[in-house]
Structure formats: structure tokens, C-alpha cells
C-alpha distance (Angstrom), angle and dihedral (degrees) to the residues before:
residue distance angle dihedral
M1 . . .
A2 3.76 . .
A3 3.84 90.1 .
A4 3.76 90.7 52.7
R5 3.81 91.8 50.5
A6 3.82 89.5 50.6
T7 3.78 90.7 51.5
L8 3.81 92.5 49.8
T9 3.75 89.9 48.3
A10 3.78 91.7 52.8
L11 3.82 91.7 48.7
R12 3.79 94.5 44.7
P13 3.83 112.4 105.5
P14 3.80 115.4 -114.1
P15 3.84 115.3 -88.1
H16 3.78 115.9 -85.5
G17 3.79 109.9 -82.0
A18 3.82 95.0 17.8
P19 3.82 111.1 131.9
A20 3.76 113.4 -108.5
A21 3.83 118.0 -128.0
P22 3.83 109.5 -95.4
P23 3.77 114.2 -107.7
T24 3.80 115.6 -97.9
P25 3.83 121.3 -113.1
E26 3.81 87.3 -109.3
E27 3.83 91.2 56.1
L28 3.84 91.6 45.7
I29 3.81 95.4 49.5
G30 3.79 90.3 48.8
R31 3.77 89.1 56.5
A32 3.80 92.3 40.9
A33 3.80 88.6 54.7
L34 3.79 87.3 61.3
G35 3.80 91.0 54.1
D36 3.84 98.4 -94.6
E37 3.79 101.9 154.5
Q38 3.83 93.4 -175.1
A39 3.77 89.6 55.8
F40 3.77 90.4 50.5
A41 3.82 90.3 48.4
A42 3.80 88.2 56.1
L43 3.77 91.4 46.0
Y44 3.82 88.8 48.9
D45 3.82 89.9 56.4
Q46 3.81 90.6 51.4
L47 3.80 97.3 46.8
A48 3.83 105.9 32.9
S49 3.84 96.0 81.1
P50 3.85 98.1 46.9
I51 3.81 91.0 42.8
F52 3.82 90.7 51.3
G53 3.79 90.9 49.1
T54 3.80 91.8 51.9
V55 3.75 93.3 48.3
M56 3.81 93.4 44.2
Q57 3.86 90.1 55.8
V58 3.79 88.4 60.5
L59 3.80 104.1 35.6
R60 3.85 102.0 33.3
S61 3.80 87.8 -156.8
R62 3.78 118.3 107.9
A63 3.77 94.2 -158.3
Q64 3.82 94.5 49.7
S65 3.79 91.1 41.8
E66 3.80 92.1 54.3
E67 3.83 89.4 49.4
V68 3.79 93.8 48.9
T69 3.80 91.2 45.4
Q70 3.79 89.6 58.1
E71 3.78 89.7 48.4
V72 3.81 90.6 52.5
L73 3.78 93.8 48.4
L74 3.78 90.2 49.6
E75 3.79 89.6 51.6
I76 3.79 90.0 50.4
W77 3.78 90.0 53.2
R78 3.78 92.0 48.9
K79 3.80 94.0 45.5
A80 3.80 99.3 39.2
A81 3.76 91.0 113.1
Q82 3.82 90.6 55.1
F83 3.80 93.8 57.4
D84 3.82 112.1 116.4
P85 3.81 112.7 -158.6
A86 3.79 89.2 -165.1
R87 3.83 91.1 66.4
A88 3.78 103.6 44.1
K89 3.78 145.7 -21.3
V90 3.78 117.4 -88.1
T91 3.80 93.1 -112.2
T92 3.80 92.4 51.6
W93 3.80 91.0 47.1
A94 3.80 91.9 48.0
L95 3.78 94.2 48.4
T96 3.80 90.9 48.9
I97 3.77 88.5 55.7
A98 3.78 90.1 46.9
H99 3.77 93.6 52.2
R100 3.80 92.2 46.7
R101 3.82 90.7 49.8
A102 3.82 91.6 49.0
I103 3.80 91.8 50.9
D104 3.80 89.7 48.8
R105 3.80 89.8 53.2
V106 3.79 91.1 51.3
R107 3.80 91.2 50.2
S108 3.84 91.7 45.7
E109 3.88 90.6 51.6
Q110 3.81 90.5 47.8
S111 3.80 91.7 49.2
A112 3.81 90.2 50.9
R113 3.82 90.4 51.8
D114 3.82 90.8 46.9
R115 3.82 90.2 52.2
E116 3.81 91.5 51.2
D117 3.81 89.3 48.0
R118 3.80 90.6 52.3
V119 3.76 91.5 48.8
E120 3.81 89.4 49.1
L121 3.78 89.5 54.9
L122 3.79 94.7 49.3
D123 3.75 112.1 114.0
F124 3.76 100.5 -121.2
H125 3.77 92.4 172.6
R126 3.80 94.4 63.4
P127 3.78 96.2 63.1
Y128 3.80 88.2 41.2
D129 3.78 90.4 57.4
D130 3.84 88.9 67.2
V131 3.77 90.8 47.2
A132 3.81 91.3 47.5
E133 3.75 92.7 52.3
A134 3.80 89.6 54.0
A135 3.78 90.8 47.9
L136 3.80 91.3 53.0
S137 3.75 90.6 56.4
T138 3.79 110.1 86.9
E139 3.74 94.2 -152.9
E140 3.87 91.2 53.5
H141 3.78 99.1 39.3
H142 3.80 92.8 97.1
L143 3.84 90.0 52.0
V144 3.79 90.5 59.3
R145 3.78 90.7 50.9
E146 3.80 90.3 49.6
A147 3.80 90.1 48.4
L148 3.87 90.9 50.2
A149 3.79 87.6 52.0
T150 3.79 90.1 61.9
L151 3.82 91.7 61.9
T152 3.79 126.0 89.1
E153 3.79 115.5 -102.7
L154 3.82 92.1 -104.8
Q155 3.76 92.9 48.3
R156 3.76 93.0 48.3
E157 3.85 94.5 45.9
S158 3.79 92.0 46.6
I159 3.79 93.7 51.1
L160 3.79 94.3 43.7
L161 3.81 92.9 49.8
A162 3.77 93.2 46.2
Y163 3.76 102.5 42.2
F164 3.80 105.3 24.6
H165 3.84 97.2 34.5
G166 3.83 98.8 31.8
L167 3.79 97.6 -125.9
T168 3.78 121.0 155.6
C169 3.83 121.3 -121.5
R170 3.77 90.7 -102.4
E171 3.84 91.8 49.2
V172 3.77 90.5 49.5
A173 3.85 90.7 49.4
E174 3.80 90.9 50.4
K175 3.83 92.7 46.8
L176 3.82 93.2 49.1
G177 3.82 94.3 38.8
V178 3.81 95.6 -125.5
A179 3.79 135.8 117.7
I180 3.80 116.1 -79.1
G181 3.81 89.6 -126.0
T182 3.80 89.4 57.0
V183 3.76 91.6 51.3
K184 3.81 92.2 50.4
T185 3.79 92.7 49.3
R186 3.82 93.2 46.4
M187 3.85 90.8 48.6
R188 3.75 93.2 49.3
D189 3.84 93.2 46.7
G190 3.79 91.3 43.1
L191 3.76 94.1 52.2
V192 3.81 90.4 50.6
R193 3.81 90.2 51.3
L194 3.79 91.2 44.7
R195 3.80 93.0 52.8
D196 3.84 90.5 45.8
A197 3.80 91.4 49.8
L198 3.80 93.2 49.4
G199 3.75 91.9 46.2
A200 3.80 90.8 52.0
T201 3.81 92.5 51.7
R202 3.82 97.0 48.0
């Protein structure tokens, strides 16, 4: 008899007005996988803080951490149907994605710095030597001007300031009001186009 009462008590709905237990992340992601946006909003509220904490430990930058956190939550929304509860809990799965995304951001930032360093080490003066020789020749001076005319305005201004006025890449960037990485890229691309144009006219 006591066992029966216990079973009935367990099956009895909670008293009117009593707060229902919040759905678990596993329940929410199952509903989100079916397109339930409200379920995902609730899951978002549960996961945003721990995801941000995990990302922040890696990146140490609040702005970047907030950005990566949004990327992670978007990935969770897109991949909700791929979640396998037999392999891990939702929180564990989400934090694994967060850590991987944070590491990817670190690697991306490092790659960008490495590219800038490589551009900094490029010998811009060597390709300019060929251009300078052409410029010194009276009969080919007009060809150089025509070749410069094929460049974009930013490419042309960057090259002229660097090679005809002796400014550094940083000084060119400050003068033109653009990022130094942009100046380096435009100079590199411009010199390639300049050499190609001169070669085509010879």
C-alpha cells in the first residue's frame, strides 16, 4: 500500500503555482534541432556564460571572446541536429566547440601577424631598381607613367610615397589614413602590376 502511495505521489502533477523544473540542455537542444527558436533561446541563456569563460581563458580579450562566443552559439544552433547525447553532455560538447574556436582564432591572429612580418621583410627596393632604371631612361619615361596609370589610386600613392619620397610603410599608412597591412599589400600588388605593365610595353 505504501509503495502504491509513493508511485501515485511521483506521478501526481506538481501543485498549482509550483515552479516546474527548468528543461535540461539535452531537452532544449533536442527541441532546437527541430527548429524551436524559443528552446534555443533558453539554451543560449544556459550556455553563453560558460562558453564565454572558456573562450576568455584562451583569448584574454573581452571583445574577441564575445565575438567568438557568438560564433560558437551560432554553430551550436546550426549543428543542433548533429548532437549525440550518447557521446557527451550538451555542456561538454558546447565547451569543446568553444575551446576549438578559441584556438582557431589564436592561430588565425598569429597567421595574420606572420603574413605582415613576411611582407615587412620583402625587399621592396629590388623590384623598384628595375622600375628606377626605366625611369632614368628618357625614352622609357613615358612608359613608366603609363604603367603607374594602370594602378589603383591607393597602389599608386603608396608606391610613389615609399619609393619616390622615401617614406616607410608606417609613414605611408599614417599619411593615407589606412592600416599598415593594407599599405603593404597594396604596395606588393602594385609593384607586381607595375613590373608586368612595363614588361608588356617593352
